[in-house]
C-alpha atoms as one frame of an Amber mdcrd trajectory, in Angstrom:
protein
-116.612 -60.385-168.981-114.691 -62.793-166.815-111.334 -64.375-167.379-111.500
 -67.682-165.454-107.838 -67.540-164.541-104.669 -65.871-165.704-103.321 -67.512
-168.865-105.753 -70.460-168.710-106.023 -70.265-172.496-102.443 -71.537-172.622
-103.257 -74.630-170.567-100.950 -73.513-167.796-101.819 -73.033-164.157-103.353
 -69.682-163.209-100.907 -67.320-161.526-103.828 -66.172-159.391-107.550 -66.778
-159.198-109.617 -65.117-161.897-109.829 -61.358-162.232-112.422 -59.357-164.151
-111.308 -58.249-167.570-111.770 -54.463-167.790-114.496 -53.993-170.419-113.514
 -50.414-171.274-109.763 -50.828-171.416-109.552 -49.644-175.047-111.646 -46.493
-174.688-109.782 -43.179-175.122-108.437 -41.364-172.096-108.905 -37.624-171.633
-107.043 -36.585-168.438-103.658 -38.085-169.296-101.550 -35.879-167.025-103.843
 -36.315-164.053-103.986 -40.051-164.686-100.181 -40.361-164.719 -99.920 -38.496
-161.417-102.626 -40.701-159.899-100.824 -43.820-161.138 -97.598 -42.734-159.438
 -99.402 -41.982-156.177-101.430 -45.190-156.333 -98.341 -47.253-157.170 -96.546
 -45.752-154.185 -99.398 -46.697-151.852 -99.772 -50.208-153.314 -96.003 -50.705
-153.292 -95.651 -49.615-149.681 -98.473 -51.960-148.683 -96.766 -54.798-150.565
 -93.461 -54.192-148.782 -95.095 -54.033-145.349 -96.952 -57.269-146.073 -93.765
 -58.897-147.326 -91.759 -57.949-144.250 -94.571 -58.989-141.925 -94.965 -62.406
-143.516 -91.198 -62.953-143.532 -91.124 -62.301-139.808 -94.154 -64.515-139.256
 -92.594 -67.377-141.219 -89.336 -67.083-139.292 -91.125 -67.032-135.942 -93.502
 -69.884-136.780 -90.996 -72.263-138.341 -88.356 -71.773-135.663 -90.353 -71.385
-132.439 -93.968 -72.568-132.694 -94.543 -76.358-132.367 -95.811 -78.155-135.466
 -99.067 -79.225-133.833 -99.917 -75.587-133.075 -99.169 -74.605-136.678-101.453
 -77.378-137.927-104.278 -76.131-135.720-103.687 -72.576-136.958-103.951 -73.725
-140.591-107.267 -75.465-139.957-108.697 -72.478-138.062-107.471 -70.073-140.732
-109.014 -72.147-143.524-112.391 -72.117-141.768-112.287 -68.353-141.200-111.027
 -67.571-144.717-113.620 -69.839-146.314-116.374 -67.995-144.475-115.034 -64.608
-145.559-114.604 -65.751-149.176-118.364 -66.216-149.523-118.833 -62.486-149.055
-118.219 -59.808-151.689-116.231 -56.592-152.078-113.340 -55.977-149.724-113.964
 -59.264-147.914-112.176 -61.103-150.751-108.700 -59.624-150.087-109.301 -60.042
-146.356-110.002 -63.730-146.926-106.704 -64.122-148.798-104.907 -62.272-146.015
-106.301 -64.746-143.480-105.152 -67.646-145.647-101.642 -66.151-145.873-101.094
 -65.312-142.196-102.385 -68.719-141.095 -99.882 -70.668-143.152-101.432 -71.628
-146.475 -98.796 -72.332-149.165-100.114 -70.034-151.923 -98.523 -66.656-152.465
 -99.915 -63.586-150.668 -99.260 -61.337-153.658-102.709 -62.475-154.796-104.054
 -60.050-152.185-102.574 -57.155-154.147-104.270 -58.328-157.330-107.666 -58.430
-155.644-107.205 -54.988-154.082-106.215 -53.576-157.468-109.390 -54.848-159.118
-111.544 -53.345-156.368-110.227 -49.919-157.369-112.714 -50.068-160.242-115.531
 -49.616-157.727-114.747 -45.912-157.234-116.663 -43.028-158.804-114.065 -40.293
-159.273-112.851 -41.521-162.675-114.359 -42.699-165.911-114.657 -46.415-166.594
-111.629 -46.390-168.896-109.535 -44.495-166.320-110.521 -46.868-163.524-109.518
 -49.836-165.674-106.105 -48.310-166.353-105.643 -47.614-162.641-106.556 -51.226
-161.863-104.067 -52.828-164.241-101.414 -50.305-163.203-101.966 -51.189-159.553
-101.506 -54.875-160.381 -98.185 -54.132-162.090 -97.051 -51.905-159.210 -97.925
 -54.501-156.579 -96.079 -57.356-158.298 -93.070 -55.155-159.076 -92.861 -53.889
-155.496 -93.201 -57.414-154.094 -90.464 -58.992-156.221 -88.530 -56.021-157.604
 -89.292 -57.178-161.154 -90.859 -54.335-163.171 -90.412 -55.854-166.629 -91.812
 -59.232-165.592 -94.785 -57.487-163.957 -95.470 -55.473-167.112 -95.240 -58.586
-169.301 -97.658 -60.393-166.976-100.224 -57.614-167.412 -99.523 -57.444-171.141
-100.332 -61.123-171.644-103.172 -61.432-169.147-105.307 -58.306-169.418-104.404
 -55.791-172.089-101.769 -55.250-174.735-102.445 -51.520-174.734-101.792 -48.907
-172.070 -98.221 -50.234-171.875 -96.802 -46.842-170.942 -99.056 -46.525-167.885
 -98.306 -50.084-166.809 -94.549 -49.529-167.105 -94.825 -46.278-165.137 -96.583
 -48.123-162.350 -94.237 -51.112-162.469 -91.063 -49.040-162.240 -92.555 -46.950
-159.442 -93.279 -50.118-157.475 -89.835 -51.544-158.216 -88.175 -48.294-157.128
 -89.839 -48.664-153.727 -88.624 -52.276-153.517 -85.001 -51.325-154.128 -85.208
 -48.272-151.890 -86.413 -50.617-149.121 -84.088 -53.583-149.648 -81.217 -51.972
-151.535 -79.465 -53.422-154.595 -79.015 -57.175-154.682 -76.893 -59.698-156.479
 -76.509 -63.455-156.269 -73.134 -63.486-157.943 -70.973 -62.822-159.514 -71.618
 -65.684-161.938 -69.069 -66.724-164.505 -70.271 -66.895-168.086 -71.057 -70.576
-168.720 -69.435 -72.266-171.678 -71.236 -74.023-174.509 -71.191 -77.401-172.753
 -72.506 -75.970-169.481 -75.221 -74.036-171.337 -76.271 -77.285-172.984 -76.611
 -78.937-169.577 -78.695 -76.008-168.324 -80.971 -76.426-171.357 -81.317 -80.114
-170.448 -82.200 -78.980-166.921 -84.914 -76.789-168.446 -86.293 -79.734-170.429
 -86.520 -81.853-167.279 -88.199 -79.022-165.399 -90.657 -78.667-168.278 -91.654
 -82.332-167.940 -92.083 -81.853-164.191 -94.163 -78.727-164.871 -96.426 -80.707
-167.179 -97.010 -83.292-164.463 -97.822 -80.530-161.973-100.296 -78.876-164.341
-102.088 -82.144-165.046-102.204 -83.044-161.345-103.789 -79.702-160.447-106.231
 -79.876-163.347-107.272 -83.383-162.308-107.990 -82.163-158.785-109.887 -79.155
-160.164-112.330 -81.568-161.794-113.289 -82.879-158.353-113.166 -79.553-156.543
-115.744 -79.210-153.805-116.202 -79.207-150.054-114.696 -82.637-149.487-111.644
 -81.914-151.625-111.083 -78.652-149.732-111.307 -80.484-146.400-108.866 -83.140
-147.612-106.441 -80.487-148.902-106.502 -78.558-145.616-105.993 -81.790-143.671
-103.048 -82.840-145.860-101.372 -79.435-145.589-101.926 -79.360-141.813-100.424
 -82.844-141.360 -97.367 -82.052-143.471 -96.789 -78.762-141.633 -97.201 -80.566
-138.307 -94.461 -83.021-139.340 -92.290 -80.398-141.073 -92.921 -76.887-139.702
 -90.599 -75.346-142.319 -93.445 -75.835-144.833 -95.580 -73.228-143.018 -96.569
 -70.280-145.189 -95.960 -69.450-148.848 -92.205 -70.028-148.590 -90.835 -66.498
-148.961 -87.835 -67.262-146.761 -87.365 -70.708-148.314 -87.215 -69.153-151.758
 -84.528 -66.705-150.675 -82.532 -69.506-149.079 -82.767 -71.682-152.166 -81.640
 -68.827-154.429 -78.777 -67.581-152.272 -77.830 -71.079-150.990 -77.285 -69.603
-147.522 -77.597 -72.177-144.710 -78.962 -74.666-147.221 -78.682 -78.408-146.745
 -79.549 -81.246-149.094 -82.400 -82.193-146.764 -83.868 -78.669-146.984 -83.760
 -78.702-150.789 -85.494 -82.094-150.892 -88.200 -80.887-148.493 -88.877 -77.817
-150.645 -88.893 -79.741-153.928 -91.103 -82.560-152.656 -93.271 -81.816-149.607
 -93.657 -78.119-150.405 -94.674 -79.059-153.924 -97.290 -81.493-152.566 -98.866
 -78.741-150.460 -98.936 -76.440-153.509-100.659 -79.028-155.686-103.209 -79.666
-152.932-103.954 -75.952-152.430-104.119 -75.119-156.146-106.156 -78.252-156.871
-108.701 -77.263-154.218-108.840 -73.748-155.737-107.725 -71.927-152.604-107.228
 -68.203-153.288-103.705 -66.938-153.738-100.888 -66.658-156.237 -98.376 -69.213
-157.514 -95.391 -66.934-158.161 -93.842 -66.921-154.668 -94.177 -70.649-153.854
 -93.272 -71.954-157.313 -90.228 -69.692-157.423 -89.018 -71.452-154.258 -89.866
 -74.931-155.554 -88.248 -74.185-158.916 -85.030 -72.909-157.345 -84.715 -75.940
-155.064 -85.572 -78.350-157.877 -83.042 -76.649-160.130 -80.215 -77.169-157.644
 -81.173 -80.820-157.055 -81.445 -81.504-160.779 -78.081 -79.823-161.388 -76.465
 -82.022-158.736 -77.796 -85.110-160.519 -76.727 -83.808-163.947 -73.289 -83.008
-162.550 -72.856 -86.698-161.716 -73.655 -87.547-165.349 -71.516 -84.790-166.867
 -68.687 -84.684-164.363 -66.352 -82.769-166.677 -68.814 -79.888-167.178 -68.659
 -77.242-164.428 -72.094 -76.229-163.135 -72.780 -73.335-160.777 -75.395 -74.261
-158.109 -76.520 -70.633-157.750 -77.009 -70.319-161.503 -78.814 -73.673-161.500
 -81.228 -72.271-158.883 -82.009 -69.258-161.087 -82.384 -71.450-164.190 -84.607
 -73.888-162.309 -86.828 -71.071-161.071 -87.244 -69.646-164.580 -87.885 -73.079
-166.107 -90.442 -74.039-163.472 -92.378 -70.768-163.820 -92.167 -70.924-167.608
 -93.450 -74.479-167.715 -96.217 -74.037-165.148 -97.592 -70.677-166.316 -96.749
 -71.276-170.001 -95.200 -67.808-170.167 -91.481 -68.267-170.850 -90.817 -64.562
-171.475 -92.280 -63.520-168.141 -90.445 -66.370-166.385 -87.090 -65.466-167.937
 -87.445 -61.764-167.131 -88.573 -62.630-163.613 -85.485 -64.785-162.972 -83.084
 -62.273-164.514 -84.522 -59.354-162.535 -84.374 -61.419-159.344 -80.726 -62.397
-159.893 -79.306 -59.303-161.629 -76.777 -61.525-163.408 -75.868 -60.779-167.057
 -74.090 -64.144-167.228 -77.436 -65.864-166.633 -79.168 -64.394-169.700 -78.392
 -67.191-172.176 -78.983 -70.218-169.906 -82.123 -68.695-168.338 -83.670 -67.728
-171.676 -82.854 -71.044-173.354 -83.930 -73.125-170.350 -87.244 -71.237-170.127
 -87.932 -71.913-173.794 -86.915 -75.553-173.346 -89.263 -75.919-170.373 -92.079
 -74.302-172.345 -91.490 -76.648-175.305 -91.207 -79.745-173.113 -94.340 -78.928
-171.145 -96.231 -78.209-174.390 -95.368 -81.615-175.845 -95.871 -83.385-172.532
 -99.281 -81.838-171.879-100.524 -82.763-175.340 -99.525 -86.390-174.830-101.001
 -86.753-171.337
């Protein structure tokens, strides 16, 4: 069996390109203790690999966007697309290698898709039964996402909705193991403290979620329209567009890991930077997803959502001048609303934003804005 793409049955964009659905995921397991130990060890390895990849790409983004000329970055993107496209035609372990080439040569899609592909390839081994290999695969996916973002609950919910609604205990074990590595590496984080928003401010944040839901619906339809024409010429056009935009604006190079952190923390952020992330970065994402380039949407859309949330809050603040809005909270709300509207998974999006921010004061506005974005995108997509 094949699932064409994560959550495609909900009309949202796929978080990553399609993964095989484990056909034996509901068979009974016999070596439970051994399997738990293997999950912890596997999650540690996958988590460590995720953290090394994350740090390496952060350094690469910083070096490229601050030192390398835009014309050189454009040439690197074109060369990387050619090499990755050639590798993608092969099978087995060449698939993750192709995604790695895409990521290190500046494509906008998230590199956490590499972890998903590696996890699925674990089912090729012979030391375990089919059911055990399937559990190891989904556990590795949860561990990789949790280690990358530090979001164990969101990772578990993603697996729960996309692959299996059983084996939850194993998935949670893997997710919390991966998240433990993330926090051991980076330490505790906080974007606050945030003050608890009042009723009026919460209402404005819900309105922000509705607007982000409409934007999400437009993004989904734009990508789906491009998917209908996917082929060699569309891929060439997408690579050319991304290369030109990166040449003109080198800060667009890569999946936007650093941009997402800047937009969330509002450190060294200017209005021009937010506009570039919410507009030009979004254009490169639509082009890459529309051409079906391999990769994940979580990292780049988190950055776009955070930037769009701050910009939308600034506009709403001019309309509701007596209602105090927190830009940092608006970034978290915008990120949750964007992910909820694009993936059509408001629960995962809300948990993702709350685990990223670690702010109890954000629970109500994030949850309500995610639901509002989901509702708005649902209505909007049906009418388009």
